[in-house]
C-alpha positions as CSV (number, residue, x, y, z in Angstrom):
1,M,26.7,-16.2,-13.1
2,N,24.6,-16.5,-10.0
3,T,24.6,-13.6,-7.6
4,Q,22.4,-12.6,-4.7
5,L,19.9,-10.0,-5.7
6,V,20.0,-7.0,-3.4
7,G,17.3,-4.4,-3.4
8,L,13.7,-3.5,-2.8
9,G,10.7,-5.3,-4.3
10,D,9.1,-8.6,-5.2
11,T,11.3,-11.7,-5.6
12,Q,8.9,-12.8,-8.4
13,F,9.5,-9.7,-10.4
14,S,8.6,-9.3,-14.0
15,V,10.3,-5.9,-14.3
16,A,13.5,-5.0,-12.5
17,V,15.3,-1.7,-12.6
18,Y,19.0,-1.6,-11.6
19,V,20.7,1.5,-10.0
20,A,24.3,1.8,-8.9
21,K,23.6,2.6,-5.2
22,A,21.2,2.0,-2.4
23,P,19.5,4.9,-0.7
24,P,22.1,6.4,1.8
25,M,20.4,5.1,4.9
26,P,21.9,2.4,7.2
27,F,19.1,-0.2,6.6
28,F,19.4,0.0,2.8
29,E,23.2,0.3,2.6
30,T,23.5,-3.0,4.6
31,L,20.7,-4.8,2.8
32,E,21.9,-8.3,1.6
33,C,18.8,-9.6,-0.1
34,L,15.7,-8.5,-2.1
35,E,12.9,-7.3,0.3
36,P,9.5,-5.9,-0.4
37,V,8.7,-2.4,0.5
38,I,6.6,-2.1,3.7
39,N,5.0,0.6,5.8
40,E,5.5,3.5,3.4
41,Q,9.3,3.0,3.1
42,I,9.3,4.9,-0.2
43,N,8.0,8.0,1.7
44,T,10.7,7.5,4.3
45,I,13.4,7.2,1.7
46,N,12.1,10.4,0.0
47,Q,12.1,12.3,3.3
48,H,15.6,11.2,4.3
49,C,17.4,11.0,1.0
50,G,16.1,13.9,-0.9
51,N,14.7,14.8,-4.3
52,G,16.9,12.4,-6.3
53,W,15.3,9.3,-4.8
54,R,11.8,10.8,-5.1
55,K,12.5,11.2,-8.8
56,V,13.7,7.6,-9.1
57,F,10.4,6.2,-7.6
58,N,8.2,8.7,-9.6
59,V,9.9,7.9,-12.9
60,Y,9.8,4.1,-12.1
61,A,6.0,4.3,-11.7
62,K,5.7,6.4,-14.8
63,V,7.7,3.8,-16.8
64,L,5.5,1.0,-15.5
65,F,2.4,2.9,-16.5
66,A,3.8,3.4,-20.0
67,L,4.7,-0.2,-20.7
68,P,2.7,-1.9,-23.4
69,S,-0.6,-3.0,-21.9
70,E,-0.7,-6.2,-23.9
71,H,2.3,-7.4,-21.9
72,Y,2.0,-5.7,-18.6
73,S,-0.9,-4.9,-16.3
74,F,0.6,-2.2,-14.0
75,A,-1.6,0.6,-15.4
76,K,-4.7,-1.5,-14.8
77,Q,-4.0,-1.8,-11.0
78,A,-4.5,1.9,-10.2
79,P,-6.1,4.9,-11.9
80,T,-2.8,7.0,-11.8
81,W,0.9,6.3,-11.7
82,Q,1.0,8.3,-8.4
83,Q,-1.5,5.9,-6.8
84,Y,0.3,2.9,-8.2
85,R,3.6,4.2,-6.7
86,D,2.0,4.7,-3.3
87,E,0.0,1.5,-3.2
88,F,1.9,-1.2,-5.2
89,L,5.4,-0.2,-6.4
90,L,8.1,-2.6,-5.0
91,Q,5.7,-4.3,-2.6
92,K,5.1,-8.0,-2.2
93,N,3.3,-9.4,-5.3
94,S,3.9,-6.2,-7.3
95,K,6.1,-8.0,-9.8
96,T,8.5,-5.1,-9.6
97,A,12.0,-4.7,-8.1
98,L,14.6,-1.9,-7.7
99,L,18.0,-3.6,-7.5
100,F,21.3,-2.4,-6.2
101,S,23.1,-5.6,-7.4
102,A,24.0,-6.6,-10.9
103,P,21.5,-8.2,-13.2
104,D,21.5,-12.0,-13.0
105,T,19.9,-13.4,-16.0
106,T,20.4,-17.0,-14.8
107,I,18.1,-16.8,-11.9
108,T,15.0,-19.0,-11.8
109,C,12.1,-18.5,-9.4
110,P,12.5,-20.9,-6.5
111,D,8.9,-22.1,-6.6
112,K,8.6,-22.2,-10.4
113,A,10.3,-24.3,-13.0
114,T,10.5,-21.3,-15.3
115,S,13.5,-19.3,-16.4
116,N,13.6,-15.5,-16.3
117,K,12.9,-15.1,-20.0
118,N,9.7,-13.3,-19.1
119,Q,11.7,-10.9,-16.9
120,L,12.6,-7.4,-18.2
121,H,15.8,-6.0,-16.9
122,I,16.3,-2.2,-17.1
123,I,19.6,-0.7,-16.2
124,A,19.2,3.0,-15.3
125,G,22.2,4.8,-16.8
126,R,24.8,4.2,-19.5
127,T,27.6,4.7,-17.0
128,H,26.2,2.1,-14.6
129,A,25.8,-0.4,-17.4
130,K,29.4,0.2,-18.6
131,N,30.8,-0.1,-15.1
132,L,29.0,-3.4,-14.6
133,L,30.5,-4.7,-17.8
134,Q,34.0,-3.5,-17.0
135,Q,33.8,-5.0,-13.5
136,G,32.8,-8.4,-14.9
137,K,29.5,-8.3,-13.0
138,L,27.4,-8.3,-16.1
139,H,27.7,-10.5,-19.2
140,A,25.7,-9.0,-22.0
141,Q,26.0,-8.2,-25.6
142,F,24.5,-4.7,-26.0
143,D,23.5,-3.2,-29.3
144,W,23.9,0.5,-28.6
145,L,21.0,2.2,-30.4
146,D,22.4,5.7,-29.6
147,D,24.3,7.4,-26.7
148,E,21.5,6.6,-24.2
149,F,19.7,3.4,-25.2
150,A,21.1,-0.1,-25.6
151,I,19.5,-3.6,-25.7
152,D,20.5,-7.2,-25.2
153,T,17.7,-9.2,-26.8
154,T,19.0,-12.5,-25.6
155,N,18.9,-11.5,-21.9
156,N,16.0,-9.1,-22.0
157,I,18.1,-6.2,-20.8
158,I,17.6,-2.6,-21.8
159,V,19.9,0.3,-20.9
160,C,18.2,3.7,-20.7
161,P,18.9,7.1,-19.2
162,Y,18.9,7.3,-15.4
163,F,15.5,7.6,-13.7
164,D,15.5,11.4,-13.4
165,Y,13.0,13.7,-15.1
166,R,15.7,15.5,-17.1
167,Q,17.5,12.4,-18.2
168,L,14.4,10.1,-18.8
169,S,11.8,12.6,-20.0
170,N,8.3,11.6,-21.0
171,I,9.4,11.3,-24.6
172,K,12.3,9.0,-23.6
173,I,9.9,7.0,-21.4
174,A,7.7,6.5,-24.5
175,R,10.8,5.4,-26.5
176,L,11.7,2.9,-23.7
177,S,8.1,1.6,-23.9
178,E,8.4,1.1,-27.6
179,L,11.7,-0.8,-27.1
180,V,10.0,-3.1,-24.6
181,A,7.2,-3.7,-27.0
182,Q,9.6,-4.6,-29.8
183,L,11.6,-6.8,-27.4
184,K,8.4,-8.6,-26.3
185,N,7.1,-9.0,-29.8
186,N,10.5,-10.2,-31.1
187,T,10.7,-7.4,-33.7
188,L,14.1,-6.0,-32.8
């Protein structure tokens, strides 16, 4: 399965988050590739698309800051998750992506001879994950840990609640971080 990645961020991502829809703005709704964020596009999206998108970006930055530091250095790049969001998130060389397309676990980096085994794929929302499976856009074998979290250890995919404060609270962000640590340490 080799699909075109569509979304915002770094083509050399180590962490990708997948959401069902692009921000409701013409530029993003017609996007056909993965492009880095430039010129405060996150603020522009927040201003034009409302609180829901602001939550997505905030929770994404909080998740990155919570990831195990022995595997990820996002929290070392800025003193706060807010500063990381504003200065690094989804930009070129950030190693992060927010994708509106389905996960493609067969992609290899064009300028590297490595597979994506070091990439972490996070699908935001159980409904989104189930829709991708039903539509045949995702081939994964999920172990559903409960109603909110699932994992496919072969493809480094984790399903978690949607990136919203109520759905993915700080306690659930900590659980997500623990799952990532277990995945990286092969202890699942």
